[in-house]
C-alpha positions in Angstrom: 11.7 -17.3 46.6 11.3 -13.6 45.8 11.3 -14.3 42.0 8.6 -16.9 42.4 6.4 -14.6 44.4 6.9 -11.8 41.9 6.0 -14.0 38.9 2.8 -15.1 40.8 1.8 -11.5 41.3 2.4 -10.8 37.7 0.2 -13.7 36.6 -2.5 -12.6 39.0 -2.3 -9.0 37.8 -2.5 -10.1 34.2 -5.4 -12.3 34.9 -7.3 -9.5 36.7 -6.5 -7.1 33.8 -7.8 -9.5 31.3 -11.0 -10.0 33.3 -11.5 -6.3 33.6 -10.9 -5.8 29.8 -13.4 -8.6 29.0 -16.0 -6.9 31.3 -15.2 -3.6 29.7 -15.6 -4.9 26.1 -18.8 -6.8 27.0 -20.2 -3.8 28.7 -19.6 -1.5 25.8 -20.9 -4.2 23.4 -24.1 -4.2 25.3 -24.3 -0.4 25.4 -23.6 -0.1 21.7 -26.1 -2.8 20.9 -28.7 -1.0 22.9 -27.8 2.3 21.2 -28.1 0.6 17.8 -31.4 -1.0 18.7 -32.7 2.3 20.0 -31.5 4.1 16.9 -33.1 1.5 14.6 -36.4 1.8 16.5 -36.2 5.5 16.2 -35.5 5.3 12.5 -38.3 2.9 11.9 -40.7 5.2 13.8 -39.5 8.2 11.8 -40.0 6.3 8.6 -43.5 5.2 9.7 -44.4 8.7 10.6 -43.2 9.9 7.2 -45.4 7.3 5.5 -48.4 8.5 7.5 -47.6 12.0 6.5 -47.4 10.9 2.9 -50.8 9.1 3.2 -52.6 12.0 4.7 -51.1 14.5 2.2 -52.3 12.4 -0.8 -55.9 11.7 0.1 -55.0 8.3 1.5 -58.5 7.2 2.7 -59.7 7.5 -0.9 -57.0 5.7 -2.7 -58.1 3.2 -5.3 -56.9 0.2 -3.5 -56.5 -0.9 0.2 -55.9 2.1 2.5 -53.1 1.8 5.0 -54.0 1.0 8.6 -52.4 4.1 10.0 -54.5 4.1 13.2 -53.2 0.7 14.2 -50.0 1.5 16.2 -49.0 -2.1 16.1 -49.2 -2.4 12.3 -45.8 -2.9 10.7 -45.7 -1.0 7.4 -43.3 -3.7 6.0 -46.1 -6.3 6.4 -49.0 -5.8 4.0 -49.2 -2.1 3.5 -50.3 -1.6 -0.1 -47.4 -0.6 -2.4 -44.8 -0.8 0.3 -41.8 -3.2 0.3 -38.9 -3.2 2.8 -35.4 -4.5 2.6 -33.7 -7.0 4.9 -33.0 -4.3 7.5 -36.7 -3.4 7.7 -36.3 0.0 5.9 -38.5 1.2 3.1 -37.1 -0.1 -0.2 -39.9 0.4 -2.7 -43.0 2.7 -2.8 -45.2 1.7 -5.7 -48.5 3.6 -5.9 -49.1 4.1 -9.5 -52.6 4.9 -10.7 -54.0 4.9 -7.1 -55.9 8.2 -7.3 -53.3 10.1 -5.2 -54.3 13.7 -5.0 -52.6 16.8 -3.5 -49.3 18.6 -3.4 -46.2 16.5 -3.8 -45.4 15.4 -0.2 -41.8 16.6 -0.1 -41.4 16.5 3.6 -42.0 12.7 3.8 -39.2 11.9 1.5 -36.6 13.3 3.8 -36.9 10.1 5.9 -36.8 7.5 3.0 -33.1 7.2 3.1 -32.8 3.7 1.6 -35.6 4.0 -1.0 -34.6 2.2 -4.2 -37.8 2.4 -6.3 -40.4 5.1 -6.5 -43.5 4.7 -8.7 -46.2 7.4 -8.4 -47.3 7.4 -12.0 -50.8 8.3 -13.2 -52.0 10.3 -10.2 -52.8 13.9 -9.6 -49.8 15.1 -7.6 -49.1 18.7 -8.1 -46.6 21.4 -7.2 -42.8 21.3 -7.2 -40.3 18.6 -6.2 -37.8 19.6 -3.5 -34.3 18.3 -2.6 -35.9 16.0 0.0 -36.5 13.6 -2.9 -32.7 13.1 -3.0 -32.4 11.7 0.5 -32.0 8.2 -0.8 -28.9 9.2 -2.8 -27.1 6.3 -4.4 -29.8 3.9 -3.2 -32.4 5.1 -5.8 -32.5 3.0 -8.9 -36.0 3.6 -10.5 -38.0 6.8 -10.6 -41.5 7.0 -12.2 -43.5 10.2 -11.9 -45.2 9.9 -15.2 -48.5 11.7 -15.8 -49.0 13.9 -12.8 -49.3 17.7 -12.5 -45.8 18.5 -11.3 -44.1 21.7 -12.3 -40.9 23.7 -12.1 -37.3 22.6 -12.4 -35.9 19.4 -10.8 -33.6 19.9 -7.8 -29.9 19.9 -8.7 -29.3 17.1 -6.2 -30.8 14.4 -8.5 -27.4 14.0 -9.9 -26.6 12.2 -6.6 -28.6 9.2 -7.8 -25.6 7.3 -9.1 -27.3 4.0 -9.2 -30.3 5.2 -11.3 -31.5 2.9 -14.1 -34.9 4.4 -15.0 -35.8 8.1 -15.1 -39.4 8.6 -16.2 -41.2 12.0 -15.7 -43.5 11.9 -18.9 -46.6 14.1 -18.9 -45.9 16.8 -16.4 -44.9 20.4 -16.7 -41.3 20.2 -15.5 -39.1 23.0 -16.9 -35.5 24.1 -16.9 -32.5 22.7 -18.7 -31.1 19.2 -18.8 -28.2 19.1 -16.4 -24.9 17.9 -17.9 -24.1 16.3 -14.5 -26.7 13.7 -15.2 -24.5 12.3 -17.9 -21.6 11.5 -15.7 -23.7 10.5 -12.6 -26.3 8.2 -14.2 -23.9 5.8 -16.0 -26.2 2.8 -15.3 -29.2 4.5 -16.9 -31.3 2.4 -19.3 -34.5 4.5 -19.8 -34.8 8.2 -20.0 -38.4 9.4 -20.7 -39.1 13.1 -20.3 -41.7 13.7 -23.1 -44.6 16.1 -22.7 -42.9 18.6 -20.4 -41.4 22.1 -20.9 -37.7 21.3 -20.7 -35.5 23.7 -22.7 -31.9 24.3 -23.7 -29.6 21.9 -25.6 -28.9 18.2 -25.3 -25.7 17.7 -23.2 -23.0 15.7 -24.9 -22.3 14.1 -21.5 -25.4 11.9 -22.0 -23.1 9.8 -24.2 -21.9 8.2 -21.0 -25.2 6.3 -20.8 -23.7 3.2 -22.6 -26.5 1.0 -21.2 -29.3 3.2 -22.6 -32.2 1.4 -24.3 -34.9 4.1 -24.4 -34.5 7.9 -25.1 -37.8 9.8 -25.3 -37.7 13.6 -25.3 -40.6 14.6 -27.6 -42.9 17.5 -26.9 -40.5 19.8 -25.1 -38.7 23.0 -26.0 -35.3 21.6 -26.7 -32.9 23.3 -29.2 -29.6 22.7 -30.9 -28.2 19.6 -32.4 -28.1 15.9 -31.5 -24.6 15.1 -30.5 -22.9 12.5 -32.7 -21.4 11.0 -29.6 -24.8 9.6 -28.7 -24.8 7.3 -31.6 -21.3 6.2 -31.0 -22.1 5.2 -27.4 -25.7 4.1 -27.4 -25.2 0.7 -29.0 -28.0 -0.9 -27.0 -30.7 1.8 -27.7 -33.9 0.5 -29.2 -36.2 3.6 -29.1 -35.2 7.2 -29.9 -38.0 9.8 -30.0 -36.9 13.4 -30.7 -40.2 14.8 -32.1 -41.9 18.1 -31.4 -38.9 20.1 -30.4 -36.7 22.7 -32.2 -33.7 20.5 -33.0 -31.5 21.5 -35.9 -28.4 20.2 -37.7 -28.0 16.8 -39.2 -29.1 13.3 -38.2 -26.0 11.6 -36.8 -25.0 8.6 -39.0 -23.4 7.2 -35.9 -26.8 5.9 -34.7 -26.2 3.0 -37.1 -24.2 1.5 -34.3 -27.4 0.5 -32.5 -27.8 -3.2 -32.7 -31.5 -3.5 -32.1 -33.1 -0.2 -33.1 -36.9 -0.5 -33.3 -38.2 3.1 -33.4 -36.5 6.3 -34.6 -38.8 9.3 -34.8 -37.9 12.9 -35.2 -40.9 14.7 -36.8 -41.7 18.4 -36.3 -38.2 19.7 -35.8 -35.9 21.7 -38.1 -33.3 19.2 -39.2 -31.4 20.3 -42.3 -30.2 16.8 -43.2 -30.4 14.0 -45.6 -31.5 10.5 -44.5 -28.3 8.6 -43.5 -27.9 5.4 -45.6 -26.0 3.9 -42.7 -29.3 3.4 -40.9 -29.9 0.5 -43.2 -27.7 -1.5 -40.8 -30.6 -1.6 -38.3 -32.1 -4.4 -40.4 -35.2 -6.3 -39.5 -35.6 -4.9 -36.0 -36.6 -1.4 -37.3 -40.4 -1.1 -37.4 -41.1 2.7 -37.0 -39.2 5.4 -38.9 -40.8 8.9 -39.0 -39.6 12.4 -39.8 -42.5 14.4 -41.1 -42.7 18.2 -40.9 -39.0 18.8 -41.2 -39.1 21.3 -44.1 -35.3 21.2 -44.6 -35.0 17.5 -44.7 -33.8 16.8 -48.2 -32.2 14.2 -50.6 -33.6 10.9 -51.6 -34.7 7.7 -49.8 -31.7 5.4 -49.3 -32.1 2.0 -51.0 -30.3 0.4 -48.0 -33.5 0.8 -46.0 -34.8 -2.2 -47.9 -33.1 -4.2 -45.2 -35.9 -3.1 -42.8 -38.0 -6.2 -43.4 -40.0 -5.6 -40.2 -41.1 -2.1 -41.2 -44.6 -1.1 -40.1 -44.8 2.7 -40.1 -42.8 5.0 -42.5 -44.0 8.6 -42.6 -42.2 11.6 -44.2 -44.8 14.2 -45.1 -44.1 17.9 -45.7 -40.4 17.6 -46.2 -38.2 18.5 -49.2 -37.3 14.9 -50.2 -36.8 14.1 -53.9 -36.3 11.1 -56.2 -38.3 7.9 -56.2 -39.2 5.1 -53.9 -36.4 2.5 -54.1 -37.6 -0.9 -55.4 -35.8 -2.5 -52.5 -38.7 -1.4 -50.2 -40.9 -4.2 -51.6 -39.5 -6.3 -48.8 -41.6 -4.4 -46.2 -44.2 -7.2 -45.9 -45.6 -5.8 -42.6 -45.9 -2.1 -43.5 -49.3 -0.7 -42.5 -48.7 3.1 -42.8 -46.7 4.6 -45.7 -47.0 8.4 -46.1 -44.7 10.6 -48.2 -47.1 13.4 -49.3 -46.0 17.0 -49.9 -42.6 16.1 -51.1 -41.1 16.0 -54.6 -41.2 12.2 -55.0 -41.8 10.8 -58.5 -41.9 7.6 -60.3 -44.1 4.6 -59.9 -44.7 2.2 -57.1 -44.4 -1.0 -59.0 -46.5 -4.2 -58.9 -43.7 -5.9 -56.8 -45.0 -3.8 -53.9 -48.0 -6.1 -53.8 -46.0 -7.7 -51.0 -47.4 -4.9 -48.8 -50.4 -7.0 -47.7 -51.0 -5.2 -44.4 -51.1 -1.7 -45.9 -53.9 0.5 -44.4 -52.7 4.0 -45.1 -50.9 4.8 -48.4 -50.7 8.5 -49.0 -48.5 9.6 -51.9 -50.8 12.5 -52.6 -49.4 15.9 -53.9 -46.3 14.1 -55.1 -45.7 12.8 -58.6 -45.6 9.3 -57.3 -47.9 6.9 -59.1 -49.2 3.7 -57.6 -49.5 0.6 -59.7 -52.5 -1.3 -58.5 -53.6 -4.8 -59.5 -56.8 -5.2 -61.5 -59.0 -5.4 -58.5 -57.7 -2.0 -57.4 -56.1 -3.1 -54.2 -52.5 -2.9 -53.4 -51.3 -6.2 -52.0 -53.9 -8.3 -53.6 
């Protein structure tokens, strides 16, 4: 009788304990849910306030397209605000306001709240001043950055190396300065486009950029960069299609390793100080190559490789004011689409034979001040 009563008490105790535990768990679930909802609401409000700050700081009422309804407290910025897109959690995912007549100092304070921003496009505006570390608040979320053609100055914050998901980095046409951080190489391993032309970046090209094995576009022209182009770039950048190195102070040789690129279209390096020959290996680019230019490299020497005859899609070929010698290889008659061919102020000799009448699209042919002679048909027109 005692054992039965004891077992009953144990069952009752266990049952009461389970009920209490269930109530406890349910209670805390409700509390945590409320806290989460409150936190989300607070975060949304902070993000909305930051967008309003951004709007007011950049002359929002006079933007080119639809202004934001910032005075409507019930307006959800995820629903119809020009240039704004949110993710499934209702957080700002993309801010795209390129060429919208934004004017004013770069609104650094606002970006501290954009913690899940993946895409930022503010190209073609009149934003000025420096960019602070607040731009890095999104960290690994940020994939695309486009600040092209603004009035921004100074060095970039070191924290940009935290953008480990970055695929596009475009800051063309500003006045950014400072060196290119070697940390970008190891951090931005998903990078596809790197465009920093028309700025004031200085220093050398970090070899670590060879980690960008998905790179398709590398444009660094019109800066103050020095030193050599690492051979490791060519070994790693097998997907690159555009390489523009012009208007810097680069020296050394042209890496033959760039021949590894499968679909190279443009390779330009004019106005530098390369002391190099033209690598015959580049002939492997084949029909995809349309623009090859290296004018104003006074130490560029040697002859034109016959292997370049494989560039049957060639449109622009310019090598003026170099120290090139020899003749134009007859293999170049395959360039049916060439429109601009300029080799003046070199030591080129020989005759451009009648087989070059295949150049039916030629518009600018300038062999002047060389010993090169052009064989023209009877009507005096090349390509007739």
